N, C-alpha and C positions, 0 to 999 in steps of 0.2 A: 504494500500500500504506500502511496506517496506520503512523505513526511508533512506534518502540519507546518504552515508558514509561521515564522516568528512574528510575534506582535510588534509592530513598528513603534518606535519611541514617540513618534508624532501623535499617537493616540493618548499619551499621557497628558495630564494637565500641564499647562505652560510652566508653572512654577516648579514642577517636578522634573522636567526635562533636563535642567541644568543644576539640579540640586546635588550637593555633595553630602552624603550621609554622615551622621555623627560617628566619630572614631573613638571607641572606648579604649581604656588602658589595656595593654597586652595581658591576656590571661596567663596564669601560672602554667596551666596544662599545655598551652601552645608553646611556651618557651621550653618546657621539658621535652616535648616532642621534637623540637627543632635542634636542641643542643644536648639533650640527654643529661642535663644537670640534676644533681640530687638535692642541693640546697639552693632555694630561690626565695628571695624576699621581694614582695610586691609593695611598692610605695608609689603607686601610679594613679589610684582612683579615689583618694580621699576617704577610704574606708576606715572604720573604727578598728584598731588593732586588738582591742579587747575581745572582739567577737560579740555575739548577742548576750544580753544580760540574762542571769539565771531565771528571773521571773518571766521574761519574754520567751525564753526557750521552753520553759515548762508549759506555758500557755499554748505555744505552738504545737507541742507534742500532744496535748490534750485535744486541741482542735482537729488534729489529723484523724481522729476517730470518726469524724462526721464529714469526710470528704465526699460522700455520696449526695450530700445536700448542697443546694446553692447557698452562697453566702447571703447575709443580710444586705440587700442591694442599697439600702439607705444608710447603712453603717451607723445605726442608731446609738449603740453603746459607745463607740469610739467618738462620735460627734458630741455626745453628751459629755464625755470626759474632757474632750478638747474645749468645749464651751465653758465648762467649769474652770479649767486651768487658765483660760485666756480672758474670762470675764465677758464672753460673747454669748449670743443666743445660738442654739443648735442650728437654726435656720440660716446662719451666716457662714456655715462651714460646708465646703465641697471637698469630698475625698477623691484621691486619684491614685493610679498605679505608679507611685513615685511622683515627685513634684514635676518631673518632665511631662507626665501625662496631663497634669493640671495646666502646665504652660501651653500644651498643645490644645487643650480644650478652650482655654482663653482665646488663643489665636483663631480657632475655628468659630468661636462665638461672635467675635467682633471684627474680624478682618475678611475682606473680599477683594477681588481684583480692583485695582485703582486706589486702594487704601495704602497707607504706609505705617510702619512702626519704627520707632526711634530707639536706639540703644548705643552704648558707648563702645568705642574701640577697646579691644582686649576683654570684652565682656563674654559671658557664658555663651558657648557655641550653639546652644539650643535656640536662642532668640532668633537669629537669622534663619535657622532651619524651619521653625514653625511659621515664621512670617512668609518665607518664600513658598512653602508648601501650601499656604492658604491663598496664594496668588497675589499677595501684597508685596510692596517694595520695602526693603530695609534701608533706613537712613542711619549711617554711622557717624556719631559725634566724636571728634577727637578727644582723647583722654588728656589728663593733666600732664604737662611736661616737667613738672617738679618745681616750677617757680611760684605758682599760686595754690598748689595743692599737692598731695602725694603723687609722685611720678607713676604713671600708668593707671591712676585712679580715675573714677568718674568725675568729669567736669560738669557740674549741674548747670552752669551758665550756658555752656555749649549744647548740652542736651535740650535745654529750654529753647535756645536759638534755632535748633534743628527742627523743631515742630513746624509742620506745614499744614495748610488747610486740609490735606488728605490724611493727616495723622490721626489714627484711632487709638494707638497704644504706645506708651513709653515703658521700656523694660529697664529696671535698675536692680542690679545684684548688690546686696548689702549685708555682709561683706561680698566682695567680688571674687569669683573664680575665673581665671587662675592666678590673679595677682595677690589676693589676700588683703587688698586695700578696702577702706570703708568710708562712708559718708557720715559725719556727725549728725545726730538727730536734729539739732537746730537748723542746720542747712537743709536737711531733707524736708522738714516741715515748711520752711520758706519756699522750697521748690513746689511742694504740693499746693500751697496757697496761690502760686503764680500760674500753675498749669490751667489751661481752659477746661471748664467742667465737662466738656464732651469728649475729652481725651482720657482714656483709661490709663492709670499709672499702676504698673505691676512692680511691687517691691519684693524681690526674691530673697528670703531670709534663711536659706538652706543651712547656713553655718552660724545662726544666731546664738546657739547655746554655748559656743566656744568663746564668744567675744567678751573681753574683760576691760576694754578701753572705757574710761569714765565718761567720755562724751558721746559714746554710742548708745543708741536706744532703739527699740522696736517701734515701728509706726502703727502697730496694732491699736494703740491708744488713740490714734488719729482717725480711725474708721468712722466714728460718728460724725466727724466734720466733713468727710470727703466721700460722697457716694461713688465717686469714680476711682477709688483706691481698692486694690486687691493685694493682699499679702500672701505669699506662698512659703511653705515650709516642708520639711521632709523628716522621715524617721530613718533615712539611710545613713546619716553621718553620726551625730553624737549618740543616737539611740542604737546604732549597730545593726540595723535591719536592712542593709542595702539589697540583700538577696531576695527579700520579700516584696519590695517595691510598695511603699506606702508614703503618700504625700498628701498635702491638703492646702486649700486656699481659704482665706478669711476675707470677707467682703460684706457689703450691705446685703440684707436678705433678698433685695430685688436682683442684684447681680448674681448671687448664688442661685437663685431660681432660674436665671438664664443659663448659667453654666450647667445646671443639672438637666436642662433640656438637651444639651449636646453630649454630656458625659455618657459613656457606654454603660449599660446595665451590668451590675456585678463586676465593676472594674477593679475592685479590691477583693482579693480572695479571702476565704474564711481564716486560714492560718495567719495571714497578714493582719487581718482585723484583730484577732485574738492577741497576737504578739505585740502589736502596737498599743493596744489597750493596757496590757501588762507593763510594757516599757514606760509608758507615760507615768505610771504610778511608782516606778522604781527610782526614787530620788538618789539612793545610794549609788546605784550604777551610773547615773548621769554625772554625779559629782566625781566619781572615780574617773570617768572618761575625760572630763574637763581637766582634772588634775594631771592625768597622764599626758594630755595634750600640751599643757602648760610647760611641764618639765621637758617633754620631747622636743617641742619647738625651740626651747632654749638650748637644748643639746645640739640641735642641727644648726641654728644660727651662730652659736658660739664656734662650732667647728668651721663653718664657712668664713666667719670673721678671722679666725686664726690662719686660714689659708688665703686670706685676702681675696676671697671670691665675693663680689657684690651680690646682694639679694634684695628682693622687695620686702620691706617690713610687712608682716602678715598678722592678722588677727584670727585666721582660720585654723584648720588642721593640716596645713601644707605651707610650703614656702617655695617661691620661684627664685632660683639662683641664676645669676648672669655670668656665663662663661666667657663673655666678651670675644667670642668667636662662634662660628656655626656649632650648634649644640648636637646636631644629628650624629656625628661620629662618636661623641662622648656617650650619647645614649646607647648606640650600638655596642660600644666597648663595655659599658656597664651591664648590658644584657649577657655578654659572654662571662661576666663575673658573677652572674646569678642575681642581678639587681634590676628590677623593673621600675623605672620612673616614667615621667610623662614629658615628652617633647611638646612644646607649645608653639611651634612655628605657625600652626593654623590659627593661632590667636594674634598673629602679628608680632610674635616674640621669638624669632629664629635662633637667638643666642641663649635662650633660657631653657632650663629644665625645671619642671615642678615636682617637688618631692613631698609626698604625704608623710605626716608624722606617724612613726611606728612606735613599737615598744623600744625600750632602751637598747636591747640587744639588736633589734632590726635597724635602728638608727646607726649603731656602731658598725654593723655589717656594711651598710651603705657607705659610711665615711671611709672605712678601710678600703673598700672597693674603689671608691673615688680616688683615693691616694694612689692606688696601683695604676689606675687608668691614666691619671694626669702625669705619671712618671714615664708612661710608655713613649 
């Protein structure tokens, strides 16, 4: 029989035809298959090195006995707990399969062809992806050059200046991935007050639990003042549940109702709902995660400083180091040493590598491998 013809690319939606998919950190198994290494440390994807907390793990194991049943499509218990913790109403919360899912739902809810979305240079790679996939145009605002704000950080004046009549969404990562920079709460509130009310402002707080800077603050408290504000968060980082994919958005009830029209039914599975609910109540585990990150970030930055390797000051669970030369060869050499970090040339930083904070032993393994590589 004749073979079936290939589906031509021209049948795809215009935004999809030239879309570059998100590139995740290299999996450990892939490196093992390629090089046959026995000891590998992955510091590429900003995962929590503690693993899941004991309460979350126990809840996940218990939930596994009911896998024949559909999950609660409304996520009632988790939304109730989130509402209690944040001081919001349950109707203000939208659950997602990780915060990436929530970001895509936001884009599909508010963007169509002819619209635009604004985000900063060096901002999270998902913003341009969901914008383009929705058929909209991404507008990139230059980041700070280090004179008026932290180098590589969001420049809110330029973000505001980039807003066009076609703009429906502004994405702001606070803290930002991959740079680890942040916007002080006072400046962010000034920005919210200046943005036209018909423009949705999405503040991505994926790393909020790690931030200890005194002038940082969540804009969740500003939700009553700004119906156009959406705040997104995740259980993938500080709560150690990256493999289960649970994220959420906080907004006005009216915006949440719109997002839930677009959100896929049962988009958060039963195990994820149970584990996230237990993790949210495990304050000891969260405190341990934050403390480990504080000491690990200091361990990494002290080592980079001793080696005179510049880095971007970070308030997240990662740090971007500047090798002052193309970073790709160093990344490849580190792979051969059994260390997976993240090259971020696709973020406009070809000389940088992003290193996730690991355990003390994992950080030391990376530092020793880096020394060997730099001597080659």
